[in-house]
C-alpha positions as CSV (number, residue, x, y, z in Angstrom):
1,M,-13.0,6.5,-27.1
2,S,-11.2,9.5,-28.5
3,E,-7.5,9.1,-29.3
4,A,-4.8,10.6,-27.0
5,A,-4.0,14.2,-27.9
6,G,-1.1,14.3,-30.4
7,S,-1.3,10.5,-31.1
8,R,-1.5,9.1,-34.6
9,V,-2.5,5.9,-36.3
10,T,0.2,3.9,-38.0
11,N,-0.2,2.2,-41.4
12,G,-0.8,-1.1,-39.6
13,G,-3.7,0.5,-37.7
14,A,-2.0,0.8,-34.3
15,Q,-2.5,3.9,-32.3
16,E,1.0,5.5,-31.8
17,V,1.8,7.3,-28.5
18,D,4.9,8.1,-26.5
19,V,3.7,6.2,-23.4
20,A,1.2,3.5,-22.7
21,V,0.1,3.0,-19.1
22,V,-1.7,-0.2,-18.0
23,G,-4.1,0.4,-15.2
24,A,-6.3,3.3,-14.1
25,G,-6.0,3.1,-10.3
26,F,-4.1,5.5,-8.0
27,A,-0.8,5.0,-9.9
28,G,-2.2,4.9,-13.4
29,L,-4.3,8.1,-13.0
30,Y,-1.3,10.0,-11.6
31,L,1.0,8.8,-14.3
32,L,-1.5,9.8,-17.0
33,H,-1.9,13.3,-15.5
34,R,1.8,13.8,-15.0
35,L,3.0,12.5,-18.4
36,R,0.4,14.6,-20.3
37,K,1.5,17.6,-18.3
38,T,5.1,16.9,-19.2
39,G,4.3,16.8,-22.9
40,F,4.2,13.1,-23.6
41,T,1.4,11.7,-25.7
42,T,-0.1,9.1,-23.4
43,I,-2.9,6.5,-23.3
44,A,-4.0,4.4,-20.4
45,L,-5.5,0.9,-20.9
46,E,-7.9,-0.4,-18.3
47,E,-9.6,-3.8,-18.1
48,A,-12.5,-2.4,-16.0
49,D,-15.3,-0.1,-17.3
50,D,-14.3,2.7,-14.9
51,V,-11.4,4.1,-13.0
52,G,-10.4,2.9,-9.5
53,G,-8.0,0.0,-9.8
54,T,-8.1,-2.1,-6.7
55,W,-10.9,0.0,-5.3
56,Y,-13.0,-0.8,-8.4
57,W,-12.6,-4.6,-7.9
58,N,-12.5,-5.0,-4.1
59,R,-16.1,-4.4,-3.1
60,Y,-16.3,-7.1,-0.4
61,P,-18.2,-6.3,2.9
62,G,-16.1,-4.1,5.1
63,A,-13.6,-3.0,2.5
64,R,-11.9,0.2,3.6
65,C,-8.5,1.9,3.8
66,D,-6.3,0.6,6.7
67,I,-4.2,3.7,7.2
68,Q,-5.7,7.1,7.9
69,T,-7.2,8.3,4.7
70,I,-5.5,11.8,4.8
71,D,-2.3,9.9,4.3
72,Y,-3.8,7.7,1.5
73,T,-4.4,10.5,-1.0
74,Y,-2.8,12.5,-3.8
75,T,-0.4,15.2,-2.7
76,F,0.6,16.8,-6.1
77,D,-2.0,19.5,-6.0
78,P,-2.9,21.5,-2.8
79,E,-6.1,22.7,-4.4
80,L,-7.3,19.1,-4.9
81,E,-6.5,18.4,-1.2
82,R,-8.6,21.4,-0.2
83,E,-11.5,20.5,-2.4
84,W,-11.9,16.9,-1.2
85,K,-12.9,16.3,2.4
86,W,-12.9,12.7,3.8
87,S,-15.8,11.7,5.9
88,E,-14.0,9.1,8.1
89,K,-10.6,8.4,9.5
90,Y,-10.5,5.2,7.5
91,A,-12.6,5.7,4.4
92,T,-14.7,2.9,2.9
93,Q,-14.3,1.5,-0.6
94,P,-17.2,3.4,-2.0
95,E,-15.8,6.8,-0.8
96,I,-12.3,6.0,-2.1
97,L,-13.8,5.0,-5.5
98,R,-15.8,8.3,-5.6
99,Y,-12.6,10.2,-4.9
100,L,-10.7,8.6,-7.8
101,G,-13.7,9.3,-10.1
102,F,-13.5,12.9,-8.9
103,V,-9.8,13.1,-9.7
104,A,-10.3,11.6,-13.2
105,D,-13.0,14.2,-13.9
106,R,-11.2,17.2,-12.4
107,Y,-8.2,16.7,-14.6
108,D,-10.1,15.4,-17.6
109,L,-8.3,12.1,-17.7
110,R,-11.1,9.9,-19.1
111,P,-10.7,10.8,-22.8
112,D,-7.2,9.3,-22.7
113,I,-8.3,6.0,-21.0
114,R,-9.4,3.0,-23.0
115,F,-11.8,1.2,-20.7
116,N,-12.9,-2.5,-21.1
117,T,-9.5,-3.1,-22.7
118,K,-7.1,-5.8,-21.5
119,V,-3.5,-6.1,-22.7
120,T,-2.9,-9.6,-24.0
121,A,0.6,-9.3,-25.5
122,A,3.5,-6.9,-25.6
123,N,6.2,-7.3,-28.2
124,W,9.4,-5.2,-28.5
125,D,10.3,-4.2,-32.1
126,E,14.1,-3.8,-32.3
127,A,13.9,-2.1,-35.6
128,T,11.6,0.7,-34.5
129,E,12.6,0.6,-30.8
130,R,8.9,0.5,-29.9
131,W,6.5,-1.7,-28.0
132,L,3.5,-3.1,-29.9
133,L,0.6,-3.9,-27.5
134,E,-2.2,-6.3,-28.4
135,T,-5.5,-6.1,-26.6
136,D,-8.6,-8.4,-26.2
137,S,-10.6,-5.9,-28.2
138,G,-8.4,-6.3,-31.2
139,A,-7.0,-2.8,-31.1
140,T,-3.2,-2.3,-31.0
141,V,-1.0,0.4,-29.5
142,S,2.5,1.3,-30.5
143,C,4.5,3.1,-27.8
144,R,8.1,4.0,-26.9
145,Y,7.5,3.5,-23.2
146,Y,5.3,0.8,-21.6
147,I,4.5,1.2,-17.9
148,M,2.6,-1.3,-15.8
149,A,0.5,0.4,-13.1
150,T,-1.4,-2.7,-12.2
151,G,-0.1,-3.2,-8.7
152,C,1.3,-6.4,-7.2
153,L,-2.0,-8.1,-6.3
154,S,-4.3,-7.4,-9.2
155,A,-4.8,-11.0,-10.3
156,P,-6.9,-13.3,-8.1
157,K,-5.1,-16.5,-7.1
158,P,-7.4,-19.6,-7.0
159,P,-6.8,-21.9,-4.0
160,E,-4.4,-24.8,-4.7
161,I,-6.3,-27.4,-2.7
162,D,-6.9,-31.0,-3.6
163,G,-10.5,-31.5,-4.4
164,V,-11.4,-27.8,-4.7
165,K,-12.9,-28.5,-8.2
166,D,-15.4,-30.9,-6.6
167,F,-17.0,-28.1,-4.6
168,S,-20.4,-27.4,-6.1
169,G,-21.3,-24.3,-4.1
170,E,-20.7,-20.6,-4.9
171,V,-17.1,-19.3,-4.9
172,Y,-16.1,-15.7,-4.6
173,F,-12.9,-13.7,-4.4
174,T,-12.6,-10.6,-2.4
175,G,-10.5,-9.1,-5.2
176,R,-13.4,-9.7,-7.7
177,W,-16.4,-9.3,-5.5
178,P,-19.7,-9.0,-7.5
179,H,-20.8,-5.4,-7.9
180,Q,-24.4,-6.3,-7.1
181,G,-23.3,-7.9,-3.8
182,V,-23.7,-11.4,-2.5
183,E,-26.6,-12.8,-0.5
184,L,-25.2,-14.8,2.4
185,A,-28.1,-14.9,4.8
186,G,-28.8,-18.4,6.1
187,K,-25.9,-20.0,4.3
188,R,-22.9,-21.9,5.6
189,V,-19.8,-19.9,4.6
190,A,-16.1,-20.6,4.7
191,V,-13.4,-17.9,4.4
192,I,-9.9,-18.9,3.5
193,G,-7.2,-16.4,4.7
194,T,-7.0,-13.7,7.3
195,G,-5.1,-11.0,5.5
196,S,-6.5,-7.4,5.3
197,S,-9.5,-8.4,3.3
198,G,-10.2,-11.4,5.5
199,I,-10.0,-9.4,8.7
200,Q,-12.3,-6.7,7.3
201,S,-14.9,-9.0,5.8
202,I,-15.2,-11.8,8.4
203,P,-17.1,-9.8,11.1
204,L,-19.7,-8.6,8.5
205,I,-20.0,-12.0,6.9
206,A,-20.5,-13.5,10.4
207,E,-23.5,-11.1,10.9
208,Q,-25.2,-12.6,7.9
209,A,-24.2,-16.2,7.6
210,A,-25.9,-19.1,9.4
211,Q,-22.5,-20.6,10.0
212,L,-19.0,-19.3,9.4
213,T,-15.8,-21.2,9.3
214,V,-12.4,-19.4,8.9
215,F,-9.4,-21.3,7.6
216,Q,-6.2,-19.6,8.7
217,R,-2.6,-20.7,8.1
218,T,-0.7,-17.9,9.7
219,P,-2.3,-15.5,12.3
220,N,-2.0,-11.8,11.5
221,F,-1.3,-9.1,14.1
222,A,-4.3,-6.8,14.1
223,L,-5.5,-3.9,16.3
224,P,-8.8,-2.2,16.8
225,A,-9.1,0.6,14.3
226,H,-11.1,3.0,16.5
227,N,-12.6,4.5,13.4
228,G,-14.5,7.7,13.4
229,P,-14.3,11.3,12.0
230,V,-11.0,12.4,10.6
231,S,-8.6,13.0,13.5
232,A,-8.7,16.7,14.4
233,D,-5.1,16.8,15.6
234,R,-3.8,15.0,12.5
235,L,-5.8,17.4,10.3
236,A,-4.4,20.4,12.1
237,L,-0.9,19.1,11.5
238,L,-1.6,18.8,7.8
239,E,-3.3,22.1,7.4
240,G,-0.9,24.0,9.6
241,D,2.1,23.1,7.4
242,R,1.0,21.1,4.4
243,A,4.4,21.2,2.7
244,S,6.3,20.0,5.8
245,Y,3.7,17.2,6.5
246,R,3.9,15.8,3.0
247,E,7.7,16.1,2.9
248,Q,7.9,14.0,6.0
249,A,5.6,11.5,4.5
250,R,7.7,11.3,1.3
251,W,10.8,10.3,3.3
252,S,9.0,7.9,5.7
253,L,9.1,4.1,5.3
254,A,5.3,3.7,4.6
255,G,4.2,7.2,3.4
256,V,2.9,8.1,6.8
257,P,4.7,11.0,8.5
258,L,5.5,9.5,11.9
259,P,9.0,9.0,13.4
260,Q,10.7,5.7,12.9
261,Q,10.7,3.1,15.7
262,T,14.1,3.2,17.4
263,V,13.6,0.7,20.1
264,V,12.3,-2.9,20.2
265,S,9.8,-4.4,22.7
266,W,12.3,-6.3,24.9
267,Q,14.1,-3.0,25.6
268,L,11.1,-1.6,27.3
269,S,9.7,-2.4,30.7
270,E,6.0,-3.5,31.0
271,A,5.2,0.0,32.3
272,E,6.8,1.6,29.2
273,R,5.1,-0.9,26.8
274,R,1.6,-0.1,28.1
275,P,1.3,3.4,26.6
276,V,2.8,2.3,23.3
277,R,0.2,-0.5,22.9
278,A,-2.6,2.0,23.9
279,G,-1.3,4.4,21.3
280,M,-1.3,1.7,18.6
281,G,-4.8,0.8,19.5
282,Q,-5.9,4.4,19.0
283,G,-4.3,4.6,15.6
284,R,-1.5,6.9,16.8
285,S,2.2,6.5,16.6
286,R,3.8,3.2,17.2
287,L,6.5,4.9,19.3
288,H,6.6,6.1,22.9
289,P,4.1,8.9,23.3
290,D,6.9,11.5,23.6
291,A,8.0,10.6,20.1
292,V,4.8,11.5,18.4
293,M,5.4,14.1,15.7
294,G,4.9,17.7,16.9
295,R,4.8,16.8,20.6
296,P,7.4,18.6,22.8
297,G,10.2,16.3,23.9
298,G,9.9,14.0,20.8
299,R,13.1,15.2,19.3
300,R,15.1,14.9,22.5
301,R,13.8,11.4,23.2
302,R,14.7,10.3,19.7
303,Q,18.2,11.7,20.1
304,R,18.6,9.9,23.4
305,A,17.5,6.7,21.7
306,A,20.0,7.1,18.9
307,C,23.0,8.5,20.9
308,G,22.4,7.8,24.5
309,P,23.5,4.9,26.7
310,G,23.1,1.4,25.4
311,P,19.8,-0.5,25.5
312,R,18.5,-2.3,28.6
313,E,20.3,-5.6,29.0
314,N,18.9,-8.5,27.1
315,P,19.1,-11.9,28.8
316,R,20.7,-13.3,25.6
317,D,23.5,-10.7,25.9
318,R,24.0,-11.9,29.5
319,Q,24.4,-15.4,28.2
320,G,26.9,-14.3,25.6
321,S,29.0,-12.5,28.2
322,R,29.3,-15.7,30.2
323,N,30.6,-17.4,27.1
324,G,33.4,-14.8,26.6
325,G,31.3,-12.1,25.0
326,R,31.4,-13.8,21.6
327,A,27.6,-13.8,21.0
328,H,27.1,-10.1,20.3
329,A,30.6,-8.5,20.5
330,A,30.8,-7.8,16.7
331,R,27.3,-6.2,16.4
332,P,26.3,-2.7,17.3
333,S,23.4,-2.5,19.8
334,V,19.9,-2.8,18.3
335,R,19.1,0.7,19.3
336,R,22.2,1.9,17.5
337,Q,21.4,-0.2,14.4
338,A,17.9,1.4,14.2
339,S,19.5,4.9,14.0
340,L,21.9,4.0,11.1
341,P,21.2,5.0,7.5
342,R,19.8,2.1,5.6
343,H,23.0,1.3,3.6
344,Q,25.1,1.3,6.8
345,L,22.5,-0.9,8.5
346,L,22.5,-3.4,5.7
347,R,26.3,-3.5,5.8
348,H,26.1,-4.4,9.5
349,L,23.6,-7.1,8.9
350,Q,25.5,-8.8,6.0
351,P,27.6,-11.8,6.7
352,P,31.4,-11.2,6.8
353,Q,33.2,-11.8,3.6
354,R,35.8,-14.5,3.6
355,H,39.0,-14.4,1.6
356,A,40.8,-17.3,-0.1
357,G,42.6,-19.4,2.4
358,E,40.4,-18.4,5.4
359,S,38.6,-21.2,7.1
């Protein structure tokens, strides 16, 4: 692997760069591109033999994006967005992996990535004010800035179950699924967990296995994806005003440009809940239909939710009133809370401070 442009080798044999990034997934690739563009000498260290991060390792049956893929993509270059076209609303793992390979090649990132290289130690040198990174290949890297782009779920967690070591069958992790696949036909299979990977893989495993048992501690809330071609109306919103669409995504809670929920379920009648549930099942906004971005009336409804009359009465409030109104007298309404800036909302939710001498 060629050295990062502008890097040098120290007397001790370490490659010296400004920044070392660990990981070559979505975050690592963008960091490498951005840092190089800014003028930093940068190298990325990747345990796998190719780019992709979580989409390199997670190849289990049914693996795919669980938000619409046009919202799960790089936004730093409009030309890149125009060049790549997603085939599905919720793209599969192979397509997302191809996309990341396309990005790495388009911006010539591979020369500055050390593949098949795992960081085993990182030591800070006070004298030189630099990090010295050791790797499983024996190569060392000296850097001023050390950035982990490994994500929060990159290491598989073996089950902590008494007797698990006595199991003599095959054991697989969705996060380290064999690249050649797994033959499950005619076998008895047990799946532990019903998170995203469990929900996606269980139906496909059930089609192959002779018997499937699912062990679930806590049920997850899941809705039908209604997958298909990329949503035409969503695509029209993006292409009609790309800058505005991405700016709304930037300031949203989850990177998806939809209005925030401003009401809770018990404030709605059954007739009002029904279209909300239908919209969620179709992959649309989790708000009332009038609040969907770009639909006339959405702004007015959100303003009414934030500033209008109080929420529909909650039976718990009624009970509080009979007890002298103590139950909720000191708290703003739930609807009002939802419209507050985050720092104000947190202040409302914090317990009151007590001063010395107060009981």
